[in-house]
N, CA, C and O atoms as a DFTB+ gen file, in Angstrom:
732 C
 N C O
     1  1     -30.021     -39.477       6.107
     2  2     -28.835     -39.599       5.286
     3  2     -27.731     -38.707       5.819
     4  3     -28.001     -37.709       6.488
     5  1     -26.494     -39.061       5.527
     6  2     -25.329     -38.346       6.018
     7  2     -25.340     -36.882       5.615
     8  3     -25.034     -36.018       6.436
     9  1     -25.681     -36.590       4.384
    10  2     -25.653     -35.205       3.924
    11  2     -26.644     -34.332       4.666
    12  3     -26.355     -33.170       4.952
    13  1     -27.799     -34.871       4.980
    14  2     -28.807     -34.072       5.665
    15  2     -28.378     -33.753       7.088
    16  3     -28.791     -32.734       7.641
    17  1     -27.555     -34.606       7.689
    18  2     -27.111     -34.399       9.060
    19  2     -25.816     -33.608       9.145
    20  3     -25.392     -33.250      10.244
    21  1     -25.184     -33.330       8.024
    22  2     -23.914     -32.613       8.021
    23  2     -24.165     -31.120       8.047
    24  3     -24.869     -30.594       7.185
    25  1     -23.588     -30.417       9.044
    26  2     -23.725     -28.964       9.037
    27  2     -22.872     -28.377       7.923
    28  3     -21.800     -28.902       7.624
    29  1     -23.335     -27.291       7.305
    30  2     -22.558     -26.683       6.235
    31  2     -21.272     -26.083       6.788
    32  3     -21.241     -25.657       7.943
    33  1     -20.198     -26.042       5.977
    34  2     -18.966     -25.424       6.422
    35  2     -19.192     -23.959       6.760
    36  3     -19.730     -23.206       5.949
    37  1     -18.787     -23.561       7.942
    38  2     -18.837     -22.181       8.439
    39  2     -20.221     -21.541       8.327
    40  3     -20.318     -20.323       8.179
    41  1     -21.292     -22.332       8.396
    42  2     -22.646     -21.782       8.388
    43  2     -23.035     -21.108       7.089
    44  3     -23.977     -20.315       7.078
    45  1     -22.364     -21.385       6.022
    46  2     -22.617     -20.767       4.722
    47  2     -23.950     -21.250       4.161
    48  3     -24.113     -22.452       3.951
    49  1     -24.926     -20.346       3.907
    50  2     -26.223     -20.776       3.376
    51  2     -26.105     -21.405       1.991
    52  3     -26.858     -22.324       1.667
    53  1     -25.168     -20.925       1.165
    54  2     -24.969     -21.529      -0.148
    55  2     -24.539     -22.980       0.012
    56  3     -25.041     -23.859      -0.689
    57  1     -23.611     -23.235       0.934
    58  2     -23.141     -24.604       1.176
    59  2     -24.278     -25.467       1.696
    60  3     -24.392     -26.634       1.321
    61  1     -25.126     -24.905       2.561
    62  2     -26.265     -25.667       3.088
    63  2     -27.203     -26.066       1.954
    64  3     -27.672     -27.203       1.907
    65  1     -27.478     -25.142       1.045
    66  2     -28.343     -25.449      -0.101
    67  2     -27.722     -26.509      -0.995
    68  3     -28.426     -27.375      -1.513
    69  1     -26.402     -26.447      -1.181
    70  2     -25.725     -27.444      -2.012
    71  2     -25.795     -28.825      -1.376
    72  3     -25.983     -29.820      -2.075
    73  1     -25.645     -28.893      -0.058
    74  2     -25.747     -30.189       0.620
    75  2     -27.157     -30.762       0.479
    76  3     -27.325     -31.964       0.276
    77  1     -28.166     -29.898       0.588
    78  2     -29.549     -30.365       0.420
    79  2     -29.782     -30.867      -1.006
    80  3     -30.408     -31.907      -1.210
    81  1     -29.275     -30.122      -1.988
    82  2     -29.445     -30.527      -3.390
    83  2     -28.735     -31.852      -3.666
    84  3     -29.267     -32.708      -4.373
    85  1     -27.539     -32.021      -3.112
    86  2     -26.811     -33.280      -3.294
    87  2     -27.565     -34.426      -2.640
    88  3     -27.597     -35.535      -3.174
    89  1     -28.171     -34.167      -1.492
    90  2     -28.948     -35.194      -0.798
    91  2     -30.124     -35.655      -1.650
    92  3     -30.401     -36.851      -1.735
    93  1     -30.812     -34.712      -2.277
    94  2     -31.933     -35.050      -3.162
    95  2     -31.433     -35.898      -4.331
    96  3     -32.076     -36.874      -4.718
    97  1     -30.282     -35.521      -4.891
    98  2     -29.704     -36.268      -6.010
    99  2     -29.374     -37.701      -5.588
   100  3     -29.681     -38.648      -6.312
   101  1     -28.757     -37.858      -4.430
   102  2     -28.400     -39.199      -3.956
   103  2     -29.650     -40.049      -3.732
   104  3     -29.690     -41.223      -4.102
   105  1     -30.664     -39.444      -3.126
   106  2     -31.902     -40.190      -2.863
   107  2     -32.575     -40.620      -4.169
   108  3     -33.083     -41.737      -4.266
   109  1     -32.579     -39.746      -5.164
   110  2     -33.165     -40.100      -6.460
   111  2     -32.371     -41.232      -7.107
   112  3     -32.943     -42.127      -7.729
   113  1     -31.071     -41.182      -6.956
   114  2     -30.242     -42.235      -7.531
   115  2     -30.484     -43.566      -6.818
   116  3     -30.530     -44.617      -7.456
   117  1     -30.636     -43.515      -5.509
   118  2     -30.921     -44.743      -4.753
   119  2     -32.242     -45.369      -5.205
   120  3     -32.384     -46.592      -5.219
   121  1     -33.199     -44.529      -5.570
   122  2     -34.508     -45.029      -6.000
   123  2     -34.398     -45.834      -7.295
   124  3     -35.280     -46.642      -7.590
   125  1     -33.346     -45.632      -8.063
   126  2     -33.162     -46.376      -9.309
   127  2     -32.928     -47.865      -9.054
   128  3     -33.112     -48.675      -9.963
   129  1     -32.535     -48.233      -7.868
   130  2     -32.204     -49.633      -7.592
   131  2     -33.429     -50.532      -7.581
   132  3     -33.291     -51.750      -7.460
   133  1     -34.605     -49.976      -7.702
   134  2     -35.830     -50.778      -7.641
   135  2     -36.023     -51.660      -8.863
   136  3     -36.898     -52.525      -8.870
   137  1     -35.221     -51.452      -9.891
   138  2     -35.345     -52.269     -11.101
   139  2     -34.892     -53.699     -10.797
   140  3     -33.736     -53.911     -10.430
   141  1     -35.794     -54.691     -10.945
   142  2     -35.447     -56.071     -10.580
   143  2     -34.441     -56.720     -11.530
   144  3     -33.761     -57.664     -11.127
   145  1     -34.320     -56.249     -12.782
   146  2     -33.385     -56.899     -13.706
   147  2     -31.948     -56.412     -13.534
   148  3     -31.053     -56.890     -14.231
   149  1     -31.719     -55.499     -12.648
   150  2     -30.374     -54.979     -12.480
   151  2     -29.556     -55.874     -11.565
   152  3     -30.010     -56.292     -10.500
   153  1     -28.351     -56.156     -12.005
   154  2     -27.402     -56.913     -11.193
   155  2     -26.341     -55.929     -10.698
   156  3     -25.176     -55.994     -11.091
   157  1     -26.763     -55.045      -9.852
   158  2     -25.868     -53.985      -9.405
   159  2     -25.861     -53.966      -7.895
   160  3     -26.918     -54.049      -7.269
   161  1     -24.700     -53.859      -7.304
   162  2     -24.537     -53.923      -5.858
   163  2     -24.728     -52.528      -5.252
   164  3     -23.767     -51.789      -5.041
   165  1     -25.980     -52.193      -4.982
   166  2     -26.295     -50.863      -4.457
   167  2     -25.748     -50.674      -3.049
   168  3     -25.344     -49.569      -2.686
   169  1     -25.731     -51.744      -2.252
   170  2     -25.234     -51.611      -0.877
   171  2     -23.758     -51.214      -0.869
   172  3     -23.341     -50.355      -0.092
   173  1     -22.981     -51.843      -1.734
   174  2     -21.558     -51.499      -1.834
   175  2     -21.397     -50.044      -2.264
   176  3     -20.556     -49.313      -1.741
   177  1     -22.226     -49.641      -3.233
   178  2     -22.151     -48.262      -3.689
   179  2     -22.523     -47.294      -2.571
   180  3     -21.885     -46.253      -2.418
   181  1     -23.552     -47.628      -1.785
   182  2     -23.968     -46.749      -0.694
   183  2     -22.872     -46.619       0.357
   184  3     -22.684     -45.542       0.924
   185  1     -22.149     -47.701       0.622
   186  2     -21.032     -47.626       1.569
   187  2     -19.955     -46.683       1.029
   188  3     -19.431     -45.840       1.758
   189  1     -19.635     -46.837      -0.251
   190  2     -18.652     -45.949      -0.879
   191  2     -19.139     -44.502      -0.832
   192  3     -18.362     -43.578      -0.592
   193  1     -20.439     -44.323      -1.065
   194  2     -21.029     -42.991      -1.037
   195  2     -20.846     -42.347       0.330
   196  3     -20.388     -41.208       0.427
   197  1     -21.201     -43.069       1.379
   198  2     -21.086     -42.511       2.730
   199  2     -19.638     -42.122       3.037
   200  3     -19.389     -41.044       3.576
   201  1     -18.688     -42.989       2.698
   202  2     -17.275     -42.681       2.933
   203  2     -16.823     -41.489       2.089
   204  3     -16.084     -40.624       2.559
   205  1     -17.274     -41.462       0.855
   206  2     -16.911     -40.367      -0.048
   207  2     -17.427     -39.027       0.490
   208  3     -16.701     -38.034       0.490
   209  1     -18.660     -39.006       0.939
   210  2     -19.247     -37.770       1.466
   211  2     -18.496     -37.331       2.716
   212  3     -18.157     -36.155       2.853
   213  1     -18.232     -38.262       3.628
   214  2     -17.489     -37.922       4.851
   215  2     -16.115     -37.359       4.512
   216  3     -15.709     -36.331       5.054
   217  1     -15.397     -38.036       3.609
   218  2     -14.060     -37.573       3.220
   219  2     -14.112     -36.211       2.540
   220  3     -13.308     -35.328       2.841
   221  1     -15.053     -36.047       1.629
   222  2     -15.155     -34.794       0.877
   223  2     -15.449     -33.621       1.805
   224  3     -14.799     -32.580       1.720
   225  1     -16.416     -33.788       2.681
   226  2     -16.775     -32.704       3.601
   227  2     -15.644     -32.459       4.597
   228  3     -15.326     -31.312       4.911
   229  1     -15.037     -33.535       5.091
   230  2     -13.906     -33.385       6.015
   231  2     -12.738     -32.656       5.374
   232  3     -12.142     -31.769       5.986
   233  1     -12.410     -33.025       4.144
   234  2     -11.317     -32.350       3.433
   235  2     -11.632     -30.876       3.204
   236  3     -10.761     -30.020       3.352
   237  1     -12.871     -30.586       2.844
   238  2     -13.261     -29.184       2.616
   239  2     -13.157     -28.380       3.905
   240  3     -12.684     -27.243       3.891
   241  1     -13.591     -28.953       5.006
   242  2     -13.524     -28.239       6.292
   243  2     -12.087     -27.976       6.713
   244  3     -11.779     -26.904       7.232
   245  1     -11.206     -28.944       6.494
   246  2      -9.813     -28.723       6.891
   247  2      -9.104     -27.768       5.928
   248  3      -8.251     -26.987       6.351
   249  1      -9.442     -27.821       4.656
   250  2      -8.800     -26.954       3.668
   251  2      -9.238     -25.505       3.830
   252  3      -8.424     -24.596       3.672
   253  1     -10.502     -25.278       4.141
   254  2     -11.019     -23.905       4.228
   255  2     -10.311     -23.114       5.335
   256  3     -10.261     -21.886       5.278
   257  1      -9.772     -23.802       6.328
   258  2      -9.063     -23.122       7.414
   259  2      -7.801     -22.418       6.907
   260  3      -7.367     -21.428       7.494
   261  1      -7.214     -22.926       5.822
   262  2      -5.964     -22.382       5.297
   263  2      -6.165     -21.369       4.180
   264  3      -5.190     -20.860       3.629
   265  1      -7.409     -21.070       3.837
   266  2      -7.684     -20.156       2.733
   267  2      -8.062     -18.784       3.261
   268  3      -8.781     -18.657       4.252
   269  1      -7.565     -17.760       2.582
   270  2      -7.900     -16.407       3.023
   271  2      -8.705     -15.638       1.982
   272  3      -9.576     -14.847       2.342
   273  1      -8.434     -15.852       0.718
   274  2      -9.117     -15.097      -0.330
   275  2     -10.505     -15.629      -0.627
   276  3     -10.755     -16.832      -0.543
   277  1     -11.412     -14.715      -0.976
   278  2     -12.779     -15.149      -1.268
   279  2     -12.826     -15.991      -2.535
   280  3     -13.677     -16.872      -2.658
   281  1     -11.916     -15.731      -3.487
   282  2     -11.893     -16.544      -4.706
   283  2     -11.451     -17.969      -4.384
   284  3     -11.999     -18.933      -4.919
   285  1     -10.469     -18.094      -3.517
   286  2      -9.993     -19.428      -3.129
   287  2     -11.098     -20.208      -2.429
   288  3     -11.264     -21.405      -2.663
   289  1     -11.841     -19.536      -1.579
   290  2     -12.944     -20.205      -0.875
   291  2     -14.039     -20.621      -1.855
   292  3     -14.627     -21.694      -1.719
   293  1     -14.303     -19.781      -2.827
   294  2     -15.332     -20.091      -3.823
   295  2     -14.909     -21.291      -4.679
   296  3     -15.724     -22.161      -4.986
   297  1     -13.630     -21.326      -5.058
   298  2     -13.107     -22.461      -5.825
   299  2     -13.221     -23.734      -4.998
   300  3     -13.590     -24.785      -5.523
   301  1     -12.906     -23.647      -3.705
   302  2     -13.028     -24.824      -2.839
   303  2     -14.478     -25.290      -2.777
   304  3     -14.747     -26.489      -2.850
   305  1     -15.405     -24.359      -2.646
   306  2     -16.818     -24.726      -2.584
   307  2     -17.257     -25.405      -3.884
   308  3     -17.958     -26.416      -3.852
   309  1     -16.849     -24.856      -5.009
   310  2     -17.209     -25.462      -6.295
   311  2     -16.547     -26.829      -6.475
   312  3     -17.162     -27.754      -7.005
   313  1     -15.309     -26.952      -6.038
   314  2     -14.623     -28.249      -6.130
   315  2     -15.305     -29.286      -5.254
   316  3     -15.459     -30.440      -5.654
   317  1     -15.713     -28.878      -4.066
   318  2     -16.412     -29.788      -3.155
   319  2     -17.744     -30.211      -3.761
   320  3     -18.120     -31.382      -3.702
   321  1     -18.445     -29.260      -4.337
   322  2     -19.724     -29.574      -4.991
   323  2     -19.503     -30.583      -6.110
   324  3     -20.263     -31.541      -6.252
   325  1     -18.469     -30.365      -6.895
   326  2     -18.165     -31.302      -7.985
   327  2     -17.881     -32.692      -7.430
   328  3     -18.380     -33.684      -7.962
   329  1     -17.093     -32.774      -6.374
   330  2     -16.768     -34.078      -5.788
   331  2     -18.012     -34.770      -5.247
   332  3     -18.141     -35.989      -5.363
   333  1     -18.928     -34.007      -4.659
   334  2     -20.148     -34.610      -4.117
   335  2     -21.033     -35.173      -5.232
   336  3     -21.659     -36.219      -5.060
   337  1     -21.085     -34.489      -6.364
   338  2     -21.909     -34.969      -7.474
   339  2     -21.194     -36.012      -8.327
   340  3     -21.841     -36.828      -8.984
   341  1     -19.880     -35.990      -8.321
   342  2     -19.124     -36.894      -9.181
   343  2     -19.373     -38.360      -8.839
   344  3     -19.385     -39.207      -9.732
   345  1     -19.569     -38.667      -7.571
   346  2     -19.813     -40.065      -7.209
   347  2     -21.154     -40.540      -7.761
   348  3     -21.308     -41.715      -8.095
   349  1     -22.118     -39.637      -7.858
   350  2     -23.397     -40.011      -8.473
   351  2     -23.171     -40.276      -9.960
   352  3     -23.713     -41.232     -10.516
   353  1     -22.380     -39.438     -10.590
   354  2     -22.023     -39.648     -11.990
   355  2     -21.416     -41.045     -12.171
   356  3     -21.798     -41.787     -13.076
   357  1     -20.472     -41.386     -11.303
   358  2     -19.835     -42.707     -11.363
   359  2     -20.855     -43.818     -11.124
   360  3     -20.815     -44.859     -11.780
   361  1     -21.760     -43.591     -10.188
   362  2     -22.791     -44.586      -9.900
   363  2     -23.709     -44.827     -11.086
   364  3     -24.069     -45.967     -11.377
   365  1     -24.085     -43.760     -11.766
   366  2     -24.955     -43.897     -12.940
   367  2     -24.225     -44.655     -14.044
   368  3     -24.819     -45.483     -14.734
   369  1     -22.944     -44.371     -14.207
   370  2     -22.156     -45.103     -15.204
   371  2     -22.137     -46.591     -14.859
   372  3     -22.356     -47.431     -15.731
   373  1     -21.877     -46.919     -13.599
   374  2     -21.872     -48.329     -13.174
   375  2     -23.244     -48.958     -13.374
   376  3     -23.355     -50.102     -13.815
   377  1     -24.281     -48.206     -13.048
   378  2     -25.648     -48.685     -13.207
   379  2     -25.939     -48.994     -14.673
   380  3     -26.513     -50.034     -14.994
   381  1     -25.541     -48.083     -15.556
   382  2     -25.790     -48.279     -16.985
   383  2     -24.971     -49.433     -17.558
   384  3     -25.410     -50.103     -18.493
   385  1     -23.790     -49.664     -17.003
   386  2     -22.988     -50.800     -17.462
   387  2     -23.702     -52.122     -17.194
   388  3     -23.513     -53.089     -17.932
   389  1     -24.519     -52.169     -16.144
   390  2     -25.276     -53.380     -15.799
   391  2     -26.606     -53.454     -16.544
   392  3     -27.307     -54.462     -16.456
   393  1     -26.953     -52.420     -17.261
   394  2     -28.258     -52.366     -17.919
   395  2     -28.211     -53.021     -19.295
   396  3     -27.201     -53.591     -19.705
   397  1     -29.329     -52.921     -19.983
   398  2     -29.438     -53.460     -21.338
   399  2     -28.786     -52.547     -22.373
   400  3     -28.676     -52.918     -23.542
   401  1     -28.354     -51.363     -21.960
   402  2     -27.728     -50.411     -22.874
   403  2     -26.338     -50.007     -22.360
   404  3     -26.153     -48.869     -21.930
   405  1     -25.372     -50.913     -22.397
   406  2     -24.047     -50.582     -21.870
   407  2     -23.351     -49.472     -22.651
   408  3     -22.458     -48.812     -22.121
   409  1     -23.755     -49.256     -23.920
   410  2     -23.172     -48.147     -24.684
   411  2     -23.497     -46.804     -24.035
   412  3     -22.722     -45.854     -24.142
   413  1     -24.622     -46.732     -23.375
   414  2     -24.998     -45.498     -22.680
   415  2     -23.964     -45.175     -21.604
   416  3     -23.648     -44.007     -21.376
   417  1     -23.442     -46.193     -20.949
   418  2     -22.414     -45.978     -19.930
   419  2     -21.154     -45.389     -20.553
   420  3     -20.547     -44.481     -19.985
   421  1     -20.760     -45.898     -21.710
   422  2     -19.564     -45.385     -22.388
   423  2     -19.753     -43.929     -22.803
   424  3     -18.839     -43.114     -22.681
   425  1     -20.940     -43.617     -23.291
   426  2     -21.236     -42.238     -23.687
   427  2     -21.186     -41.324     -22.467
   428  3     -20.587     -40.249     -22.506
   429  1     -21.816     -41.760     -21.397
   430  2     -21.835     -40.951     -20.182
   431  2     -20.426     -40.806     -19.600
   432  3     -20.076     -39.747     -19.080
   433  1     -19.633     -41.850     -19.685
   434  2     -18.255     -41.779     -19.193
   435  2     -17.446     -40.765     -20.008
   436  3     -16.649     -40.010     -19.450
   437  1     -17.652     -40.752     -21.315
   438  2     -16.972     -39.766     -22.163
   439  2     -17.408     -38.350     -21.798
   440  3     -16.585     -37.436     -21.741
   441  1     -18.695     -38.172     -21.552
   442  2     -19.195     -36.859     -21.128
   443  2     -18.597     -36.455     -19.786
   444  3     -18.258     -35.291     -19.572
   445  1     -18.471     -37.413     -18.896
   446  2     -17.884     -37.116     -17.593
   447  2     -16.428     -36.677     -17.742
   448  3     -15.990     -35.747     -17.064
   449  1     -15.684     -37.331     -18.614
   450  2     -14.291     -36.944     -18.846
   451  2     -14.198     -35.509     -19.357
   452  3     -13.348     -34.737     -18.913
   453  1     -15.078     -35.158     -20.294
   454  2     -15.094     -33.794     -20.818
   455  2     -15.464     -32.816     -19.705
   456  3     -14.826     -31.775     -19.547
   457  1     -16.479     -33.149     -18.949
   458  2     -16.914     -32.304     -17.836
   459  2     -15.764     -32.086     -16.851
   460  3     -15.507     -30.957     -16.436
   461  1     -15.082     -33.155     -16.482
   462  2     -13.974     -33.037     -15.532
   463  2     -12.834     -32.194     -16.092
   464  3     -12.257     -31.380     -15.371
   465  1     -12.505     -32.379     -17.359
   466  2     -11.413     -31.588     -17.929
   467  2     -11.788     -30.109     -18.003
   468  3     -10.943     -29.245     -17.769
   469  1     -13.046     -29.813     -18.326
   470  2     -13.494     -28.417     -18.334
   471  2     -13.410     -27.814     -16.938
   472  3     -12.945     -26.687     -16.767
   473  1     -13.855     -28.558     -15.960
   474  2     -13.823     -28.048     -14.596
   475  2     -12.386     -27.849     -14.128
   476  3     -12.070     -26.838     -13.500
   477  1     -11.517     -28.809     -14.432
   478  2     -10.113     -28.680     -14.032
   479  2      -9.474     -27.452     -14.675
   480  3      -8.714     -26.732     -14.027
   481  1      -9.780     -27.217     -15.937
   482  2      -9.241     -26.048     -16.627
   483  2      -9.801     -24.764     -16.012
   484  3      -9.072     -23.786     -15.849
   485  1     -11.068     -24.763     -15.677
   486  2     -11.689     -23.612     -15.021
   487  2     -10.971     -23.316     -13.707
   488  3     -10.682     -22.162     -13.392
   489  1     -10.693     -24.352     -12.961
   490  2      -9.998     -24.222     -11.683
   491  2      -8.628     -23.567     -11.887
   492  3      -8.246     -22.678     -11.127
   493  1      -7.899     -24.000     -12.902
   494  2      -6.581     -23.441     -13.210
   495  2      -6.705     -21.970     -13.605
   496  3      -5.896     -21.143     -13.186
   497  1      -7.714     -21.645     -14.407
   498  2      -7.918     -20.263     -14.839
   499  2      -8.202     -19.361     -13.639
   500  3      -7.648     -18.267     -13.541
   501  1      -9.055     -19.810     -12.734
   502  2      -9.379     -19.010     -11.543
   503  2      -8.133     -18.786     -10.695
   504  3      -7.879     -17.666     -10.252
   505  1      -7.358     -19.839     -10.467
   506  2      -6.138     -19.693      -9.671
   507  2      -5.161     -18.731     -10.344
   508  3      -4.537     -17.907      -9.676
   509  1      -5.031     -18.838     -11.662
   510  2      -4.130     -17.951     -12.398
   511  2      -4.611     -16.505     -12.300
   512  3      -3.811     -15.595     -12.085
   513  1      -5.920     -16.294     -12.460
   514  2      -6.465     -14.935     -12.369
   515  2      -6.257     -14.358     -10.971
   516  3      -5.929     -13.180     -10.825
   517  1      -6.447     -15.178      -9.955
   518  2      -6.256     -14.679      -8.593
   519  2      -4.797     -14.299      -8.371
   520  3      -4.508     -13.270      -7.760
   521  1      -3.874     -15.128      -8.867
   522  2      -2.449     -14.824      -8.728
   523  2      -2.112     -13.531      -9.471
   524  3      -1.417     -12.668      -8.935
   525  1      -2.605     -13.398     -10.709
   526  2      -2.357     -12.183     -11.485
   527  2      -2.950     -10.960     -10.788
   528  3      -2.343      -9.889     -10.779
   529  1      -4.123     -11.121     -10.211
   530  2      -4.757     -10.018      -9.486
   531  2      -3.891      -9.598      -8.299
   532  3      -3.667      -8.407      -8.081
   533  1      -3.410     -10.567      -7.540
   534  2      -2.567     -10.255      -6.387
   535  2      -1.271      -9.575      -6.825
   536  3      -0.811      -8.638      -6.173
   537  1      -0.679     -10.045      -7.934
   538  2       0.532      -9.408      -8.454
   539  2       0.244      -7.975      -8.893
   540  3       1.049      -7.076      -8.649
   541  1      -0.898      -7.762      -9.536
   542  2      -1.272      -6.416      -9.983
   543  2      -1.481      -5.489      -8.783
   544  3      -1.049      -4.337      -8.801
   545  1      -2.130      -5.987      -7.765
   546  2      -2.333      -5.181      -6.555
   547  2      -0.984      -4.811      -5.946
   548  3      -0.787      -3.675      -5.514
   549  1      -0.052      -5.771      -5.910
   550  2       1.279      -5.491      -5.372
   551  2       1.997      -4.446      -6.218
   552  3       2.648      -3.550      -5.682
   553  1       1.879      -4.561      -7.545
   554  2       2.479      -3.563      -8.440
   555  2       1.902      -2.175      -8.165
   556  3       2.639      -1.189      -8.132
   557  1       0.599      -2.100      -7.970
   558  2      -0.034      -0.809      -7.673
   559  2       0.468      -0.238      -6.351
   560  3       0.703       0.965      -6.242
   561  1       0.633      -1.097      -5.351
   562  2       1.178      -0.634      -4.065
   563  2       2.606      -0.118      -4.250
   564  3       2.980       0.910      -3.685
   565  1       3.398      -0.837      -5.043
   566  2       4.776      -0.404      -5.301
   567  2       4.802       0.929      -6.040
   568  3       5.586       1.815      -5.697
   569  1       3.945       1.076      -7.058
   570  2       3.868       2.331      -7.806
   571  2       3.430       3.475      -6.897
   572  3       3.939       4.591      -7.002
   573  1       2.487       3.192      -6.010
   574  2       2.018       4.221      -5.077
   575  2       3.160       4.661      -4.171
   576  3       3.359       5.856      -3.954
   577  1       3.912       3.696      -3.642
   578  2       5.037       4.031      -2.765
   579  2       6.083       4.842      -3.523
   580  3       6.632       5.803      -2.985
   581  1       6.363       4.459      -4.772
   582  2       7.332       5.186      -5.587
   583  2       6.831       6.605      -5.856
   584  3       7.595       7.564      -5.751
   585  1       5.566       6.736      -6.199
   586  2       4.982       8.051      -6.469
   587  2       5.012       8.923      -5.219
   588  3       5.308      10.116      -5.296
   589  1       4.705       8.330      -4.071
   590  2       4.755       9.098      -2.824
   591  2       6.178       9.572      -2.539
   592  3       6.373      10.692      -2.067
   593  1       7.174       8.728      -2.822
   594  2       8.576       9.121      -2.643
   595  2       8.956      10.260      -3.575
   596  3       9.614      11.216      -3.165
   597  1       8.536      10.154      -4.833
   598  2       8.815      11.213      -5.805
   599  2       8.118      12.512      -5.409
   600  3       8.687      13.594      -5.556
   601  1       6.895      12.406      -4.910
   602  2       6.165      13.605      -4.460
   603  2       6.891      14.261      -3.289
   604  3       6.975      15.487      -3.218
   605  1       7.411      13.456      -2.377
   606  2       8.143      14.007      -1.234
   607  2       9.393      14.747      -1.714
   608  3       9.714      15.824      -1.211
   609  1      10.101      14.162      -2.696
   610  2      11.280      14.826      -3.257
   611  2      10.895      16.137      -3.940
   612  3      11.575      17.150      -3.778
   613  1       9.799      16.114      -4.707
   614  2       9.338      17.333      -5.383
   615  2       8.944      18.413      -4.379
   616  3       9.260      19.588      -4.571
   617  1       8.265      18.023      -3.323
   618  2       7.881      18.998      -2.296
   619  2       9.117      19.583      -1.617
   620  3       9.165      20.776      -1.319
   621  1      10.105      18.739      -1.378
   622  2      11.339      19.205      -0.759
   623  2      12.066      20.178      -1.702
   624  3      12.561      21.215      -1.262
   625  1      12.128      19.842      -2.990
   626  2      12.771      20.724      -3.970
   627  2      11.998      22.036      -4.092
   628  3      12.603      23.104      -4.188
   629  1      10.676      21.962      -4.090
   630  2       9.853      23.172      -4.179
   631  2      10.065      24.053      -2.955
   632  3      10.126      25.277      -3.070
   633  1      10.175      23.443      -1.805
   634  2      10.407      24.197      -0.574
   635  2      11.772      24.883      -0.619
   636  3      11.899      26.045      -0.232
   637  1      12.797      24.158      -1.095
   638  2      14.136      24.742      -1.204
   639  2      14.131      25.889      -2.203
   640  3      14.749      26.926      -1.960
   641  1      13.442      25.712      -3.321
   642  2      13.350      26.762      -4.332
   643  2      12.637      27.987      -3.770
   644  3      13.047      29.122      -4.012
   645  1      11.579      27.746      -3.027
   646  2      10.844      28.854      -2.417
   647  2      11.743      29.618      -1.447
   648  3      11.703      30.848      -1.401
   649  1      12.549      28.897      -0.676
   650  2      13.474      29.557       0.254
   651  2      14.501      30.388      -0.510
   652  3      14.820      31.506      -0.107
   653  1      15.025      29.838      -1.628
   654  2      15.998      30.575      -2.437
   655  2      15.367      31.824      -3.043
   656  3      15.980      32.891      -3.065
   657  1      14.143      31.682      -3.533
   658  2      13.458      32.840      -4.118
   659  2      13.191      33.908      -3.066
   660  3      13.348      35.099      -3.331
   661  1      12.797      33.494      -1.907
   662  2      12.548      34.440      -0.816
   663  2      13.847      35.145      -0.432
   664  3      13.857      36.359      -0.226
   665  1      14.937      34.393      -0.335
   666  2      16.236      34.983       0.004
   667  2      16.685      35.943      -1.094
   668  3      17.222      37.008      -0.792
   669  1      16.479      35.590      -2.357
   670  2      16.853      36.462      -3.486
   671  2      16.043      37.741      -3.483
   672  3      16.578      38.809      -3.782
   673  1      14.771      37.656      -3.152
   674  2      13.916      38.847      -3.107
   675  2      14.370      39.769      -1.987
   676  3      14.353      40.989      -2.149
   677  1      14.770      39.217      -0.869
   678  2      15.259      40.039       0.235
   679  2      16.548      40.753      -0.153
   680  3      16.750      41.919       0.189
   681  1      17.410      40.052      -0.864
   682  2      18.662      40.673      -1.295
   683  2      18.401      41.827      -2.263
   684  3      19.049      42.870      -2.178
   685  1      17.463      41.641      -3.170
   686  2      17.165      42.707      -4.129
   687  2      16.578      43.931      -3.423
   688  3      16.886      45.065      -3.788
   689  1      15.749      43.708      -2.432
   690  2      15.153      44.837      -1.710
   691  2      16.200      45.570      -0.868
   692  3      16.122      46.784      -0.679
   693  1      17.149      44.835      -0.379
   694  2      18.164      45.470       0.467
   695  2      19.367      45.958      -0.342
   696  3      20.270      46.555       0.245
   697  1      19.425      45.740      -1.624
   698  2      20.560      46.138      -2.463
   699  2      20.814      47.647      -2.433
   700  3      21.977      48.040      -2.344
   701  1      19.789      48.526      -2.503
   702  2      20.084      49.964      -2.457
   703  2      20.754      50.361      -1.147
   704  3      21.620      51.236      -1.139
   705  1      20.372      49.743      -0.062
   706  2      20.972      50.058       1.226
   707  2      22.440      49.679       1.220
   708  3      23.295      50.458       1.642
   709  1      22.721      48.498       0.748
   710  2      24.114      48.033       0.736
   711  2      24.921      48.824      -0.300
   712  3      26.113      49.063      -0.106
   713  1      24.303      49.212      -1.351
   714  2      25.008      50.004      -2.373
   715  2      25.402      51.380      -1.843
   716  3      26.451      51.899      -2.224
   717  1      24.595      51.982      -0.979
   718  2      24.901      53.296      -0.420
   719  2      26.057      53.212       0.557
   720  3      26.769      54.198       0.750
   721  1      26.254      52.095       1.157
   722  2      27.339      51.922       2.116
   723  2      28.667      51.620       1.437
   724  3      29.733      51.838       2.013
   725  1      28.598      51.138       0.258
   726  2      29.829      50.761      -0.443
   727  2      30.434      51.986      -1.138
   728  3      29.690      52.838      -1.622
   729  1      31.834      52.098      -1.201
   730  2      32.451      53.270      -1.851
   731  2      32.294      53.286      -3.326
   732  3      32.765      54.212      -3.987
């Protein structure tokens, strides 16, 4: 099968395990076609599956090149995993529509919609958190730079004050000498 022959993106062991798990899922789903009363075009579905897997993995490989943050890469991996399993979800819905219990397909389709909306919202939350994190890090860098500038000014003022105090102490020590010279 295509998934078993696909190398994981960037040698990631987690990705390799996910590809193996998806392969097992696809094979189990293919085994469902043995039911003789089903009027379902498994060959057409398998063609769509192969194209879907190729596109999904290809898109993930090209997208990962443009990502730098570990959170972004993790979101991509989870999104890819969802896309790989989603076609099986669609296949089961189609399979159930051809069965003696078409209401099961409607129920499963409703569950899939909820699942997809939850995942999409999760994706938005992660992206928002990453953006907020990056903004917070930038704020901390700005505060650090400002604090370092203020510290430099304080050190400069302290140095000037120390010089003035040293000069004042010298004047006080030399005052009797200068006083004796004055009329």
